[in-house]
C-alpha positions in Angstrom: 0.0 0.0 0.0 1.6 3.3 -1.1 2.3 5.2 2.1 4.5 8.0 3.4 6.2 6.3 6.3 7.1 8.5 9.2 10.0 7.7 11.4 8.2 9.6 14.1 5.0 8.3 15.7 2.2 10.7 14.7 1.1 10.8 18.4 4.3 12.7 19.1 3.3 15.3 16.6 -0.2 15.8 17.8 -1.3 19.3 18.7 2.3 20.7 18.0 2.8 23.9 15.9 3.1 23.3 12.2 6.6 24.7 12.0 7.8 22.5 14.8 6.3 19.4 13.1 7.9 20.2 9.7 11.2 20.6 11.6 10.9 17.3 13.3 10.1 15.7 10.0 13.3 17.1 8.5 11.4 19.1 5.9 12.7 22.5 7.1 15.3 23.9 9.5 14.5 26.1 12.5 16.2 29.0 10.7 13.8 28.5 7.8 10.8 28.5 10.1 12.0 31.8 11.7 12.5 33.3 8.2 9.0 32.4 7.2 7.6 33.9 10.4 9.5 37.1 9.7 8.1 37.2 6.1 4.6 36.9 7.5 5.2 39.5 10.3 6.9 42.1 8.1 4.6 42.0 5.1 1.0 43.2 5.9 -0.3 41.2 2.8 0.8 38.0 4.6 -0.8 38.8 8.0 -3.8 36.6 7.5 -1.9 33.7 5.9 -1.1 30.5 7.8 2.6 29.7 8.3 2.3 26.7 6.0 1.0 28.9 3.1 4.0 31.3 3.6 6.5 28.4 3.6 4.8 27.0 0.5 5.1 30.3 -1.3 8.8 30.6 -0.3 9.5 27.2 -1.8 10.6 25.7 1.5 8.1 22.8 1.4 5.7 21.1 -0.9 1.9 20.8 -0.7 2.3 17.2 0.2 4.8 18.1 3.1 2.0 20.4 4.4 -0.6 17.7 4.1 1.6 15.2 6.0 2.3 17.7 8.7 -1.4 18.7 9.2 -2.3 15.0 9.4 0.4 14.5 12.1 -0.9 17.6 13.9 -4.1 15.7 14.5 -2.3 12.5 15.3 -3.0 10.8 11.9 -0.7 9.2 9.3 -0.7 10.4 5.7 -1.4 7.8 3.1 -1.5 8.0 -0.7 -4.1 5.9 -2.3 -3.4 6.2 -6.1 -3.4 2.7 -7.7 -4.7 1.1 -4.5 -7.2 -1.8 -5.0 -9.6 -2.2 -2.1 -11.5 -5.5 -1.6 -15.2 -5.3 -2.3 -16.1 -6.7 1.1 -14.2 -3.8 2.7 -15.9 -1.3 0.5 -19.3 -2.7 1.6 -18.5 -1.5 5.1 -19.8 1.9 3.9 -22.7 2.6 1.7 -22.3 4.9 -1.3 -24.4 7.5 0.4 -22.2 7.4 3.6 -19.0 7.6 1.6 -20.2 10.6 -0.4 -21.8 12.4 2.5 -18.8 12.0 4.8 -16.0 11.8 2.2 -14.6 8.6 3.8 -13.2 5.5 2.3 -12.7 2.2 4.2 -9.2 0.6 3.5 -9.0 -2.4 5.8 -11.6 -4.1 8.1 -11.4 -7.2 10.3 -14.9 -7.9 11.8 -13.5 -10.6 14.1 -10.8 -8.4 15.7 -13.2 -5.4 15.3 -10.6 -3.2 13.7 -11.0 -0.9 10.7 -8.8 1.6 8.8 -10.4 4.5 7.0 -9.1 7.3 4.9 -10.4 10.9 5.1 -9.7 13.7 2.7 -9.2 16.4 5.4 -7.6 16.3 8.8 -10.3 18.7 10.0 -13.2 16.3 9.1 -14.0 15.8 12.8 -17.7 15.1 12.2 -17.0 12.1 10.0 -14.4 10.7 12.5 -16.8 11.2 15.5 -19.7 9.6 13.6 -17.6 6.6 12.7 -16.4 6.1 16.3 -19.7 6.8 18.0 -22.2 5.2 15.6 -21.1 3.3 12.5 -18.2 1.4 14.1 -19.0 1.7 17.8 -16.9 -0.9 19.6 -14.3 -1.0 16.8 -10.7 0.1 17.1 -10.5 2.7 14.3 -7.3 3.8 12.6 -7.7 7.0 10.7 -5.3 8.1 7.9 -5.4 11.3 5.9 -5.2 10.9 2.1 -5.1 13.3 -0.8 -8.6 14.6 -1.6 -8.1 13.6 -5.3 -7.4 10.0 -4.3 -10.5 9.9 -2.1 -12.7 11.2 -4.9 -11.2 8.9 -7.4 -12.0 5.8 -5.3 -15.5 7.1 -4.6 -16.1 7.8 -8.2 -14.7 4.4 -9.3 -16.1 2.1 -6.6 -19.4 3.8 -5.7 -20.3 5.1 -9.2 -23.4 2.8 -9.3 -25.3 5.1 -7.0 -23.9 8.6 -7.6 -22.1 10.7 -10.1 -21.5 13.7 -7.9 -17.8 13.6 -8.2 -18.0 13.6 -12.1 -20.5 16.5 -12.0 -18.1 18.6 -9.9 -15.4 18.0 -12.4 -17.7 19.0 -15.2 -18.6 22.2 -13.4 -15.0 23.1 -12.9 -14.3 22.6 -16.6 -17.4 24.6 -17.8 -16.5 27.8 -19.8 -19.3 29.8 -18.2 -17.9 28.9 -14.7 -14.3 29.7 -15.7 -15.6 33.1 -17.0 -16.4 34.1 -13.4 -13.0 33.5 -12.0 -10.9 36.4 -10.8 -13.6 39.0 -11.7 -14.7 40.0 -8.2 -17.5 42.6 -8.1 -17.2 43.3 -11.9 -19.2 40.3 -12.9 -22.3 41.3 -14.9 -25.8 39.7 -14.6 -25.5 38.0 -18.0 -22.4 36.1 -16.9 -24.0 35.0 -13.7 -27.1 33.8 -15.6 -24.9 31.9 -18.1 -23.1 30.2 -15.3 -26.3 29.4 -13.4 -27.9 28.0 -16.6 -24.8 25.9 -17.6 -25.8 22.3 -18.2 -23.2 20.9 -15.8 -24.2 23.4 -13.0 -27.9 22.5 -13.6 -27.3 18.8 -13.3 -25.0 19.2 -10.2 -27.6 21.3 -8.3 -30.4 18.8 -9.3 -28.2 15.9 -8.1 -27.4 17.8 -4.9 -31.1 18.4 -4.1 -32.1 14.8 -5.0 -29.3 13.3 -2.9 -30.2 15.5 0.1 -33.9 14.6 0.0 -33.1 10.9 -0.6 -30.8 10.9 2.5 -33.5 12.6 4.6 -31.6 15.9 5.0 -33.5 18.8 6.6 -31.1 21.5 5.5 -28.5 22.0 2.8 -25.6 24.4 3.5 -23.6 26.1 0.8 -20.7 28.0 2.4 -18.0 30.1 0.8 -14.7 30.5 2.5 -11.4 32.3 1.6 -10.0 29.4 -0.4 -12.7 26.8 -0.7 -16.5 26.2 -1.1 -18.2 23.8 1.3 -21.4 21.8 1.0 -23.0 20.3 4.1 -26.2 18.3 4.8 -28.0 18.2 8.1 -29.4 14.7 8.6 -31.3 13.8 11.7 -30.0 17.0 13.3 -26.3 16.3 12.6 -24.3 18.2 9.9 -22.2 16.1 7.4 -19.7 17.7 5.1 -19.7 16.9 1.5 -16.8 17.4 -0.9 -14.9 20.6 -0.5 -14.6 22.5 -3.8 -12.6 25.4 -5.2 -14.2 28.7 -4.3 -14.6 29.6 -8.0 -17.6 27.4 -8.5 -19.5 29.0 -5.6 -21.0 31.8 -7.7 -22.2 29.4 -10.3 -24.0 27.1 -7.8 -25.4 30.1 -5.9 -26.6 31.7 -9.1 -28.4 28.4 -10.0 -30.1 28.3 -6.6 -31.2 32.0 -7.1 -32.6 31.3 -10.5 -34.7 28.4 -9.1 -35.9 30.5 -6.2 -36.6 33.5 -8.4 -34.2 35.8 -6.4 -32.3 38.7 -7.8 -29.0 37.4 -9.2 -27.5 40.8 -9.4 -28.0 41.5 -5.7 -25.0 40.1 -3.8 -24.7 42.6 -0.9 -28.1 42.1 0.8 -29.8 39.0 2.4 -32.5 37.4 0.3 -35.2 34.8 1.0 -37.1 32.7 -1.5 -38.6 29.3 -2.1 -38.1 26.4 -4.6 -40.7 23.8 -5.5 -38.8 20.6 -6.4 -40.4 17.4 -7.7 -38.4 14.2 -7.4 -40.6 12.3 -9.8 -43.9 12.7 -11.6 -45.6 10.3 -9.2 -44.6 12.3 -6.1 -45.8 15.5 -4.5 -43.5 18.6 -5.0 -41.2 19.3 -2.1 -40.8 22.9 -1.0 -37.3 24.3 -0.1 -37.0 27.5 1.8 -33.9 29.5 0.6 -32.0 32.0 2.7 -29.1 33.8 1.1 -26.6 35.7 3.3 -23.7 37.9 2.1 -20.4 37.1 3.8 -16.8 38.2 3.5 -16.1 35.6 0.8 -19.3 35.4 -1.1 -22.9 34.4 -0.4 -23.8 31.7 2.1 -27.0 29.8 1.2 -29.1 27.5 3.4 -31.9 25.5 1.9 -34.5 24.2 4.4 -36.2 21.0 3.0 -40.0 21.3 3.8 -41.2 17.9 2.9 -44.8 17.6 4.2 -45.0 13.9 3.4 -42.0 13.3 5.7 -43.6 15.3 8.6 -46.3 13.9 10.8 -48.9 16.6 11.2 -51.3 14.5 13.3 -51.3 15.0 17.1 -51.3 11.2 17.7 -48.2 10.7 15.4 -45.7 13.2 16.7 -44.3 11.0 19.5 -46.7 11.8 22.4 -47.2 9.0 24.9 -50.7 8.1 25.8 -50.9 10.1 29.0 -49.1 13.1 27.2 -51.6 12.9 24.3 -54.5 13.1 26.8 -52.9 16.1 28.4 -52.3 17.8 25.1 -55.9 17.3 24.0 -57.1 18.7 27.3 -54.9 21.8 26.8 -55.7 22.6 23.1 -59.4 22.3 23.7 -59.5 25.1 26.3 -61.7 28.0 25.3 -59.1 30.7 25.9 -55.7 31.3 27.4 -52.1 30.9 26.2 -50.3 27.6 25.4 -46.5 27.9 25.1 -44.3 25.5 23.2 -40.6 26.0 23.9 -37.3 24.6 22.8 -34.3 25.6 20.7 -34.3 26.0 16.9 -34.9 22.7 15.2 -36.6 21.0 18.1 -39.9 20.4 16.3 -42.0 23.2 17.9 -43.6 24.2 14.6 -44.6 20.6 13.8 -46.2 20.2 17.2 -48.2 23.4 16.8 -49.3 22.5 13.3 -50.5 19.1 14.5 -52.5 20.8 17.3 -54.0 23.3 14.9 -54.9 20.7 12.3 -56.9 18.8 15.0 -58.7 22.1 15.9 -59.2 23.1 12.2 -62.9 22.7 11.8 -65.5 24.6 9.6 -66.8 26.5 12.7 -63.3 27.6 13.9 -61.3 30.5 12.5 -57.6 30.1 12.9 -55.1 32.9 12.1 -51.3 32.4 12.2 -48.4 34.9 12.3 -45.2 33.1 11.2 -41.6 33.9 10.3 -41.6 32.3 7.8 -44.7 30.2 6.9 -43.3 26.7 6.5 -46.3 24.6 5.5 -49.5 25.7 3.7 -52.4 24.2 5.7 -55.8 24.2 4.1 -58.5 26.0 6.2 -56.1 28.3 8.1 -55.3 31.9 7.3 -51.5 32.1 7.5 -49.6 35.4 7.5 -45.9 35.9 7.2 -43.9 38.5 9.1 -42.1 41.1 6.8 -39.7 43.3 8.7 -38.8 45.3 5.6 -42.4 46.4 5.4 -42.5 46.8 9.2 -45.0 43.9 9.4 -44.0 42.6 12.8 -45.6 39.9 15.0 -47.1 42.7 17.1 -48.6 44.5 14.1 -50.0 41.3 12.7 -51.6 40.5 16.1 -53.3 43.8 16.4 -54.8 43.2 13.0 -55.8 39.7 13.9 -58.0 40.9 16.8 -60.1 42.8 14.2 -60.5 39.6 12.1 -62.8 37.8 14.6 -60.5 34.7 15.1 -61.1 31.8 17.5 -57.5 30.6 17.7 -54.3 32.6 17.1 -50.8 31.2 16.5 -47.8 33.5 17.3 -44.7 32.2 15.6 -42.4 33.4 18.4 -42.7 35.8 21.4 -39.6 37.9 21.0 -40.4 41.1 22.8 -42.6 42.7 25.4 -45.0 44.2 22.8 -45.7 40.8 21.2 -46.2 39.2 24.7 -48.6 41.9 25.8 -50.8 41.7 22.7 -50.8 37.9 23.0 -52.0 38.2 26.6 -54.6 40.8 25.6 -55.9 38.4 23.0 -56.2 35.5 25.5 -58.0 37.8 28.0 -60.6 38.7 25.4 -61.6 35.1 24.8 -59.1 33.8 22.3 -56.9 30.7 22.5 -53.4 31.7 21.7 -50.5 29.3 20.8 -47.0 30.7 20.9 -43.4 29.6 20.9 -40.4 30.6 23.1 -36.7 29.8 23.1 -36.0 28.3 26.6 -34.3 25.2 27.9 -37.3 23.8 29.7 -40.9 24.5 30.6 -40.5 26.2 34.0 -37.8 28.6 32.8 -40.4 30.0 30.3 -42.0 31.9 33.2 -38.7 33.6 34.1 -38.1 34.4 30.4 -41.5 36.2 30.2 -40.9 38.0 33.5 -37.5 39.2 32.1 -39.3 40.6 29.1 -41.3 42.8 31.4 -44.6 40.9 31.6 -46.4 41.3 35.0 -46.7 38.1 37.0 -50.4 38.6 37.6 -51.0 38.6 33.8 -49.0 35.3 33.5 -51.1 33.7 36.1 -54.3 34.9 34.5 -53.5 33.6 31.0 -51.0 30.8 30.8 -52.7 27.4 30.7 -49.8 25.1 29.9 -46.1 25.1 28.8 -44.7 22.3 26.6 -41.0 21.9 26.2 -39.6 19.5 23.6 -36.5 18.1 21.9 -35.8 15.8 19.0 -33.6 12.7 19.5 -32.5 10.3 16.8 -34.2 6.9 16.7 -32.2 3.7 16.6 -32.3 2.1 13.1 -34.7 -0.8 13.3 -32.8 -2.7 10.6 -29.5 -3.0 12.5 -30.7 -2.6 16.1 -28.6 -4.7 18.6 -28.4 -5.1 22.3 -25.8 -3.0 24.1 -24.3 -3.2 27.5 -23.0 0.3 28.5 -20.0 0.8 30.7 -20.2 2.5 34.1 -18.6 5.6 32.7 -21.3 5.7 30.0 -24.0 5.4 32.5 -22.5 8.2 34.6 -23.3 10.6 31.8 -26.9 10.2 32.7 -26.3 10.0 36.4 -27.3 6.3 36.3 -25.9 3.3 38.3 -25.7 -0.2 37.1 -28.5 -1.1 39.5 -30.8 1.4 37.7 -30.7 -0.7 34.5 -30.9 -4.1 36.1 -33.5 -6.1 34.2 -33.5 -3.7 31.3 -32.1 -4.2 27.8 -30.5 -1.2 26.1 -29.9 -1.0 22.4 -27.8 0.8 19.7 -27.6 0.7 16.0 -24.8 -1.3 14.5 -24.9 0.6 11.2 -26.3 -0.6 7.9 -27.3 0.5 4.4 -30.7 1.6 5.6 -29.2 4.2 7.9 -26.1 5.0 5.9 -24.1 3.3 8.6 -25.0 5.9 11.2 -27.0 3.5 13.4 -29.9 6.0 13.4 -32.9 6.5 11.2 -35.3 9.3 11.7 -36.1 11.3 14.9 -38.7 11.3 17.7 -39.8 14.0 20.0 -39.6 13.9 23.8 -41.8 16.2 25.8 -42.1 18.0 29.1 -45.6 19.2 29.8 -46.3 21.7 32.6 -49.9 22.2 33.4 -50.7 25.3 35.4 -52.9 25.0 38.5 -53.8 27.3 41.4 -50.7 26.3 43.5 -48.3 26.9 40.6 -50.0 30.2 39.8 -49.4 31.3 43.4 -45.7 30.4 43.0 -45.6 32.5 39.9 -47.2 35.5 41.7 -44.5 35.1 44.4 -41.9 35.0 41.5 -40.6 31.6 42.7 -37.4 30.3 41.1 -37.3 27.9 38.1 -36.1 25.1 40.4 -39.0 25.5 42.7 -41.5 25.5 39.8 -39.9 22.4 38.4 -40.0 20.6 41.7 -43.6 21.4 42.3 -44.5 20.5 38.7 -42.8 17.1 39.0 -44.9 16.5 42.2 -48.0 17.0 40.0 -46.9 14.4 37.4 -44.7 16.4 35.0 -41.9 14.4 33.4 -38.8 16.4 32.7 -37.1 16.1 29.3 -34.4 14.0 30.8 -37.0 11.6 32.3 -38.9 11.4 29.0 -35.6 10.6 27.3 -34.9 7.8 29.8 -38.3 6.2 29.0 -37.4 6.3 25.3 -34.0 4.7 26.2 -35.6 1.9 28.3 -38.0 1.2 25.5 -35.1 0.7 23.0 -36.0 3.7 20.8 -32.9 5.8 21.3 -29.4 5.8 22.9 -27.6 7.2 25.9 -25.6 9.5 23.7 -28.7 11.1 22.2 -30.3 11.8 25.6 -27.1 13.3 26.9 -26.8 15.5 23.8 -30.3 16.8 23.8 -31.4 17.1 27.5 -30.3 18.6 30.8 -30.7 16.6 34.0 -32.9 18.0 36.7 -29.7 18.4 38.8 -27.7 20.3 36.2 
């Protein structure tokens, strides 16, 4: 196997400065490192350059020397893969999708000894390495080597070509004349050139393939990110970001222009944020999928995030969003109240909108008028009047809510309570006989009270209006196709403050990794809930401005399960893993 052998163990190079590593490898002298540092210090044009770039420009080292040193800096060996023949049984350790999404190639595997060697194209690809260690090859001793990106891409193109031609498409885009015409022109690029690049056949096919692959893999977001010397594409799958192939920065404009054309945005505008939508149809027999497009100008170009809004993949029925039987009964009791405020809280991406849509769909009857104020409107629901916030036109949540009260609604949805004005109008609406649903960004249900008090809402108004607070998180489900029993170590249990005795008689599970889940061990996500029902005693505590800890303690006495406790139930039922619960929840003692 072609390999650059190091006389020095890579572990001895880990975390050292690049100049020191190159010196130890015998590639440069100390004097040459000092000379490079002086060149960088004395020349303002080099101030932002890395020392490796300076030494490369000075001719002291080669690009391969830098690659070897950077690999050693992370404790990895550097291995060239050109001409390497990898056994098919080894290649099958990763699916085509996993290899392409993570830019990883398996080189050697021994299932009996539980050892595997993999090659990554970048020493900084932490996400892929962590995913391999925690999910796909949990329990394996993993050896990671860094290899030239070109070698990685060639193997993926050659060995996994049956399922994807992304690598070839990137090559075509890089060769396209319309794309080459954009290089080195900076702000002088005219609209016609951008349109030509965005309409180039290779660019069109690449963007189409990118969208299809993201949707097929169940991605919720696609990130297109320009940097000083490169262009990155990342997919968010089940809440985790995976990096695709890093590309030269020159193709960024062409791909962004194509996305702008599809979303009917202004191609010529590159200095202001823009928002748009794309309706994408995978095949004639499937419903179109909406993609919400957000374009943001940065130092090195425009960053684009496409949010995949696939209604067919989202459960918009209250009994299908993950509520347990007792939680479902509580939710139905809450949403059928004649008036008051129901808060749903959690961080961005925790499924709040889905829960609210599911509740509203159940309430959406001919005799009920529902108005929503959203930023933005994610799903078009028949029978509901949905309005989008537009800050450019000064159409804020507060302004929409004032107008809503003159529309004779029965139920109002406030996308997010962000300020005192919005909170006050929501309270006014509930006091005048309306049922108001709203979201907040807090860690748990009890802390929502403190958040509203901090905004300036009077405690007596909170006690008069809030009926319930629902906190939620999304945790990844264990893949059912490769689910296996798992005996955690004591250290593993300690992350959840559990003892060995706590799991006696229980069987825990994890995903081994298979083609169904792209070797991640997870497939899909489920919601866990914390439902805090207000009663007279809790209202008295709010009037006394009791602490969040006190409110939590009293709510648990009344049957509220914390997010951590809901997560543990999912763990004991074999639906998720310890790692997921630790990642998404805070213990009651934290």
